[in-house]
Each structure stands twice: as structure tokens, then as C-alpha cells.
C-alpha positions as CSV (number, residue, x, y, z in Angstrom):
1,M,-13.1,-17.2,8.1
2,K,-14.6,-17.4,11.5
3,K,-11.3,-16.4,13.0
4,I,-11.1,-13.3,10.8
5,F,-14.7,-12.3,11.7
6,R,-13.8,-12.7,15.4
7,Y,-10.8,-10.4,14.9
8,L,-13.0,-7.8,13.3
9,K,-15.8,-8.1,15.8
10,G,-13.4,-7.7,18.7
11,H,-11.6,-4.7,17.2
12,L,-14.9,-2.9,16.4
13,Q,-16.1,-3.5,20.0
14,D,-13.0,-1.8,21.4
15,D,-12.4,0.8,18.7
16,F,-15.7,1.9,17.3
17,Q,-17.1,5.3,18.2
18,A,-19.9,6.7,15.9
19,G,-18.5,10.2,15.9
20,Y,-15.0,9.1,15.3
21,Y,-15.8,6.7,12.4
22,L,-18.2,9.3,10.8
23,S,-15.6,12.0,11.0
24,I,-13.1,9.8,9.3
25,A,-15.7,8.8,6.6
26,L,-16.4,12.5,6.0
27,F,-12.7,13.4,5.8
28,L,-12.1,10.6,3.3
29,T,-15.2,11.5,1.3
30,I,-14.0,15.1,0.9
31,C,-10.5,14.0,0.0
32,I,-11.5,11.4,-2.5
33,S,-14.0,13.8,-4.2
34,I,-11.4,16.6,-4.5
35,N,-8.7,14.2,-5.8
36,Y,-10.9,12.7,-8.5
37,Y,-12.7,15.9,-9.5
38,F,-9.4,17.8,-9.9
39,D,-7.3,14.7,-10.8
40,F,-5.0,16.0,-8.0
41,E,-2.3,13.3,-7.8
42,D,-2.1,12.6,-11.5
43,S,-2.3,16.3,-12.7
44,V,-0.6,18.1,-9.8
45,I,1.9,15.9,-8.0
46,D,2.8,13.8,-11.0
47,S,3.5,17.0,-13.0
48,Y,6.7,17.1,-11.0
49,S,7.7,13.6,-12.2
50,G,11.5,13.4,-12.6
51,Q,12.1,16.2,-10.1
52,N,13.4,15.8,-6.6
53,I,10.9,18.3,-5.3
54,R,8.3,15.6,-5.9
55,I,9.6,13.7,-2.8
56,F,8.8,16.7,-0.6
57,Y,5.3,17.0,-2.2
58,Y,4.6,13.3,-1.6
59,F,5.8,13.8,2.0
60,L,3.2,16.6,2.5
61,F,0.6,14.5,0.7
62,Y,0.9,11.4,2.9
63,G,1.6,13.5,6.0
64,F,-1.7,15.4,5.5
65,A,-3.5,12.0,5.3
66,Y,-1.7,10.4,8.3
67,Y,-1.7,13.3,10.7
68,S,-5.2,14.5,9.9
69,A,-6.5,11.0,10.8
70,T,-4.3,10.9,13.9
71,L,-5.6,14.3,15.1
72,I,-9.2,13.1,14.6
73,M,-8.4,9.9,16.5
74,V,-6.7,11.9,19.3
75,Y,-9.7,14.2,19.7
76,F,-12.2,11.4,19.9
77,K,-10.1,9.0,21.9
78,R,-8.7,11.7,24.2
79,D,-5.2,10.4,23.6
80,Y,-3.5,13.8,23.7
81,F,-0.4,12.3,25.3
82,L,0.4,10.6,22.1
83,L,1.4,13.9,20.5
84,R,3.9,14.5,23.3
85,K,5.7,11.2,22.6
86,R,9.0,11.7,20.8
87,S,9.1,8.1,19.6
88,F,5.7,8.7,17.8
89,W,7.1,11.6,15.8
90,I,10.3,9.8,15.0
91,K,8.5,6.7,13.7
92,S,5.7,8.5,11.9
93,L,8.0,11.0,10.2
94,F,10.4,8.2,9.2
95,V,7.7,6.0,7.5
96,L,6.2,9.1,5.7
97,A,9.7,9.9,4.4
98,V,10.0,6.3,3.2
99,L,6.6,6.5,1.4
100,A,7.6,9.8,-0.2
101,L,11.0,8.6,-1.4
102,D,9.5,5.4,-2.8
103,G,6.7,7.2,-4.6
104,A,8.9,9.9,-6.2
105,F,12.1,8.0,-6.9
106,H,13.0,8.4,-10.6
107,Y,16.7,7.7,-11.1
108,H,16.0,4.3,-12.4
109,E,14.2,5.9,-15.4
110,T,17.2,8.0,-16.2
111,L,19.4,4.9,-16.1
112,V,17.1,3.0,-18.4
113,N,16.9,5.9,-20.9
114,N,20.7,6.4,-21.0
115,E,21.8,2.8,-21.0
116,L,19.2,0.5,-22.6
117,N,17.8,0.2,-26.1
118,Y,14.5,2.0,-26.6
119,Q,12.8,-1.3,-27.2
120,L,13.5,-2.3,-23.6
121,H,12.5,1.1,-22.0
122,Y,8.9,0.2,-21.2
123,W,9.6,-3.2,-19.8
124,A,12.7,-2.3,-17.8
125,K,11.0,0.8,-16.3
126,K,8.0,-1.3,-15.2
127,V,10.2,-4.0,-13.7
128,L,12.5,-1.6,-11.9
129,K,9.7,0.5,-10.6
130,N,8.6,-2.6,-8.6
131,L,12.1,-3.6,-7.5
132,I,13.5,-0.2,-6.6
133,N,11.8,-0.4,-3.2
134,I,14.6,-2.8,-2.2
135,F,16.6,0.5,-1.8
136,T,13.9,3.0,-1.1
137,T,11.9,0.9,1.4
138,L,13.4,-2.4,2.5
139,I,16.9,-1.2,3.3
140,P,15.7,1.8,5.3
141,L,13.3,-0.4,7.2
142,V,16.0,-2.9,8.0
143,L,18.3,-0.2,9.2
144,F,15.6,1.4,11.3
145,Y,14.7,-1.9,12.8
146,M,18.4,-2.7,13.7
147,I,19.0,0.7,15.2
148,V,15.7,1.5,16.9
149,D,13.2,-1.4,16.9
150,K,15.3,-4.6,17.5
151,R,13.3,-5.4,20.7
152,Q,10.2,-6.0,18.5
153,G,11.1,-9.6,17.9
154,S,10.0,-10.3,14.3
155,F,10.8,-7.8,11.6
156,Y,7.6,-5.9,11.5
157,G,5.4,-9.0,11.2
158,L,7.5,-10.8,8.7
159,T,7.0,-14.1,10.5
160,V,4.9,-17.3,9.9
161,K,5.0,-18.3,13.5
162,G,1.5,-19.6,14.3
163,F,0.2,-18.4,10.9
164,D,-2.8,-20.2,9.4
165,Y,-3.0,-19.5,5.6
166,R,-6.4,-21.2,5.0
167,P,-8.8,-18.3,5.8
168,Y,-6.9,-16.0,3.3
169,F,-7.3,-18.4,0.4
170,V,-11.0,-18.7,1.2
171,M,-11.2,-14.9,1.0
172,L,-9.5,-15.0,-2.4
173,L,-12.0,-17.5,-3.7
174,I,-14.9,-15.3,-2.5
175,M,-13.4,-12.3,-4.3
176,V,-13.0,-14.0,-7.7
177,P,-16.5,-13.2,-9.0
178,L,-16.2,-9.6,-7.8
179,I,-12.9,-9.2,-9.7
180,I,-14.3,-10.8,-12.8
181,A,-17.3,-8.4,-12.7
182,A,-14.9,-5.4,-12.2
183,T,-13.1,-6.2,-15.4
184,F,-16.2,-5.2,-17.4
185,I,-16.2,-1.7,-15.9
186,D,-14.7,0.8,-18.3
187,N,-12.7,2.7,-15.6
188,F,-11.1,-0.7,-14.6
189,S,-10.5,-2.0,-18.0
190,N,-8.8,1.2,-19.1
191,F,-6.3,0.8,-16.2
192,Y,-5.8,-3.0,-16.1
193,P,-3.8,-5.0,-17.0
194,I,-1.0,-2.8,-15.8
195,Y,1.5,-4.6,-18.0
196,K,0.8,-3.6,-21.6
197,P,2.1,-5.3,-24.8
198,N,5.6,-4.1,-25.8
199,T,8.6,-5.1,-27.9
200,A,11.0,-6.2,-25.2
201,F,10.6,-9.9,-26.0
202,R,11.6,-9.2,-29.7
203,Y,14.8,-7.4,-28.7
204,L,15.7,-10.0,-26.1
205,D,14.8,-12.8,-28.5
206,W,12.7,-14.3,-25.7
207,P,9.2,-16.0,-25.7
208,E,6.6,-13.2,-25.4
209,W,5.4,-14.6,-22.0
210,L,8.8,-14.5,-20.3
211,P,9.2,-10.7,-19.9
212,A,5.6,-10.6,-18.8
213,I,6.2,-13.3,-16.1
214,I,9.3,-11.4,-14.9
215,Y,7.3,-8.2,-14.6
216,E,4.4,-10.0,-12.7
217,L,6.9,-11.5,-10.2
218,A,8.4,-8.0,-9.6
219,Y,4.8,-6.7,-9.3
220,G,4.1,-9.3,-6.6
221,W,7.3,-8.4,-4.7
222,N,6.1,-4.8,-4.6
223,F,3.1,-5.8,-2.6
224,L,5.2,-7.5,0.0
225,T,7.0,-4.2,0.7
226,I,3.7,-2.4,0.7
227,E,2.4,-4.8,3.4
228,L,5.7,-4.4,5.3
229,V,5.2,-0.6,5.4
230,F,1.5,-0.3,6.0
231,R,0.6,-3.4,8.1
232,G,4.1,-4.1,9.3
233,F,5.6,-0.7,10.3
234,M,2.4,1.4,10.6
235,I,0.5,-1.2,12.6
236,L,3.0,-3.4,14.4
237,G,5.8,-0.9,14.6
238,L,3.5,1.6,16.3
239,T,1.2,-0.7,18.3
240,A,3.3,-0.2,21.5
241,L,2.7,3.6,21.3
242,M,-0.9,3.7,20.0
243,G,-2.6,0.3,20.7
244,R,-5.6,-0.3,18.5
245,N,-5.6,3.3,17.5
246,V,-2.9,2.5,14.9
247,V,-5.5,1.1,12.4
248,I,-7.4,4.2,11.2
249,P,-4.5,6.5,10.5
250,M,-2.9,3.7,8.5
251,V,-6.2,3.1,6.5
252,V,-6.5,6.8,5.6
253,T,-2.8,6.9,4.4
254,Y,-3.3,3.6,2.5
255,C,-6.3,5.1,0.7
256,F,-4.2,8.1,-0.4
257,L,-1.7,5.6,-1.8
258,H,-4.4,4.6,-4.3
259,F,-5.4,8.0,-5.5
260,G,-3.6,7.5,-8.8
261,K,-5.8,4.4,-9.5
262,P,-9.5,4.1,-10.4
263,A,-11.8,5.7,-7.8
264,G,-13.4,2.4,-7.0
265,E,-10.1,0.9,-6.1
266,A,-9.3,3.8,-3.8
267,I,-12.7,3.4,-2.0
268,S,-12.3,-0.4,-1.7
269,S,-8.8,0.1,-0.3
270,I,-10.4,1.7,2.8
271,F,-12.2,-1.5,3.6
272,G,-9.4,-3.8,2.5
273,G,-6.8,-1.7,4.5
274,Y,-9.0,-1.8,7.5
275,I,-9.5,-5.6,7.4
276,L,-5.8,-6.3,6.7
277,G,-4.8,-3.8,9.5
278,V,-6.9,-5.5,12.1
279,I,-5.7,-9.0,11.0
280,A,-2.0,-7.8,11.3
281,Y,-2.8,-6.3,14.7
282,E,-4.4,-9.5,16.0
283,T,-2.0,-12.1,14.4
284,R,1.2,-10.0,14.7
285,S,2.0,-11.2,11.1
286,I,1.7,-9.5,7.7
287,F,1.6,-12.7,5.7
288,G,-2.2,-12.8,5.6
289,G,-2.1,-9.4,4.0
290,V,0.6,-10.5,1.6
291,I,-1.5,-13.4,0.4
292,I,-4.6,-11.3,-0.1
293,H,-2.8,-8.4,-1.7
294,V,-0.7,-10.4,-4.1
295,G,-3.5,-12.7,-4.9
296,V,-6.0,-9.9,-5.7
297,A,-3.3,-8.0,-7.8
298,W,-2.5,-11.0,-9.9
299,M,-6.1,-12.0,-10.4
300,M,-6.9,-8.4,-11.5
301,E,-4.1,-8.6,-14.0
302,F,-5.1,-12.1,-15.2
303,F,-8.8,-11.5,-15.6
304,A,-8.3,-8.1,-17.2
305,W,-6.0,-9.7,-19.7
306,M,-8.5,-12.5,-20.3
307,N,-11.2,-9.9,-20.9
């Protein structure tokens, strides 16, 4: 834990400017308020579910988050030269396109509806939703890495070289009582557990727990790819261009990713994203974030189910 506090202290000493951080806080406050007052993502963007135009709308959605935060950063850090770097635009537009494609991809639902028994629809869609990122996220990142970023060394922080897992398990232990307390909040309990009872196990003639375990494993895999995008590509993939300035634009975009979830989770993602971003920047590894992210997600599922 001391090591993590040292990372955060060092980053704040180099990066913090009152006007900059207050401007980002104000921007996020306005965006969060608008989203949850008008139910923007769920009522507007999701109204185009199953339509290809939703990819474009998600691109605008995440692009607004990322480039707004970047412009605020550029203004306060006087880093105007960043906006003239071709590689910055190539990388940022690429990762926003990946986020948009992954968020709006819907063809697996059509496949399930057409090919599988209705009793399998809920389970198959939930599992595939968490595995489809192999095609929408992982393969595009691998191709981009091989063509553009091969000099990076590790594949966007997917390395355990010099990695110390102990501080992250301590962090998970600290978070247990907070997660248990959250399960008693109505907004949380209405959303979690994400995996709801269904009839797939009867149709498959499996024990009821087996489809649930398969789903939870797929759910955990999804967080590996999230870390690969946000802490891997958006931090480590852009560090050479932006230095420590990579963190805040990533955090703002990461918050927007949570706009379809309870408001408390979107707000907490700001702090969680910031901490995980700094850790990835300092350690050059995303595995700390993977441990925290998967651990928290599974605990939220487990304690919500217990409650």
C-alpha cells in the first residue's frame, strides 16, 4: 500500500493544478447531472440498440468526453503542440472507434435470436456480450500494436515483469465492507447482481450453478479487455506523446463508460480510474488494475446475490 500511496503522491505533485482539476470536476459534474437527470445514455443512445448508427453515436459520446478533457488539459498545461501531433490523432481516434464498436456491437444478439432456443437467449446474450470484445477490442488492438506500436515492448502493459500483486489484494480487502454496505442501497440492489435467474440450466440439463459460473468467467474476462483499453492503450499507448497528461482524459472517458450504471458507480469510477491510471503509468503494467477491477466486480456480484 505504501508503494501505491507513493505513486499517487508523486503524480499529484507533478500533475496537480487547482484550476485544471476544478475545471475537470465541474465538467464531470455537469455531464453526470445531465446524464442521470435525462437518463441520456439509456434513453437516447440505447434507443438505437440494434442499429449500426449507434456505433457513430457512441463515437461522438466518447469523443466528446475524451477531447473535452484533452482541451482542458491542453489549456492549463500549455501543451498546444499535442494537437499538432498526427500520431495523437491517429491513436485517439482509433481507441474511440474501438470503444464505439464494442459498445454498440449487436450482431451476436441476432445470431442468438435466430439460432438458439428461446430458453437460452438470456444466458447466451449475457455471455457473448462479454466475449464479443475478442473481435471488437482485442483483435483490433493486436493489429494496431503489430503495425504501429511494436516498439512499445509489452503489449500495452500486459506484462507481469516486476509486478507485485500484494498491495492490490490488500486494497480489495479494504473495499469489502464498502461493497457490502453498497448492496443495501436500492439503486445498487436494483442493478446487481447483473446475472439474473433464467432457464438456461434446465434446457441444457446442467446444474443451475454451471451457466452462472460460465457467465461470471466471461464477465471477468471483459474487465481484462477494459483494462487493456483504458489503462493499457489510453495510458501506456499514449504516454510517449502526453507524459503524465494521459491520466485525466482517460478518467473522464472511463466515467462516461459507466453512465449506464448507477450514479454512485459512475462517480466512484472517477476515483478508481484515476488511481488505476496512475498505477499503470508508474508500473507500466495493467495487472494491478485487472486484479482490482475483476475482484471488485465479482465481489459486487457475490454480495448482491447474498443480499
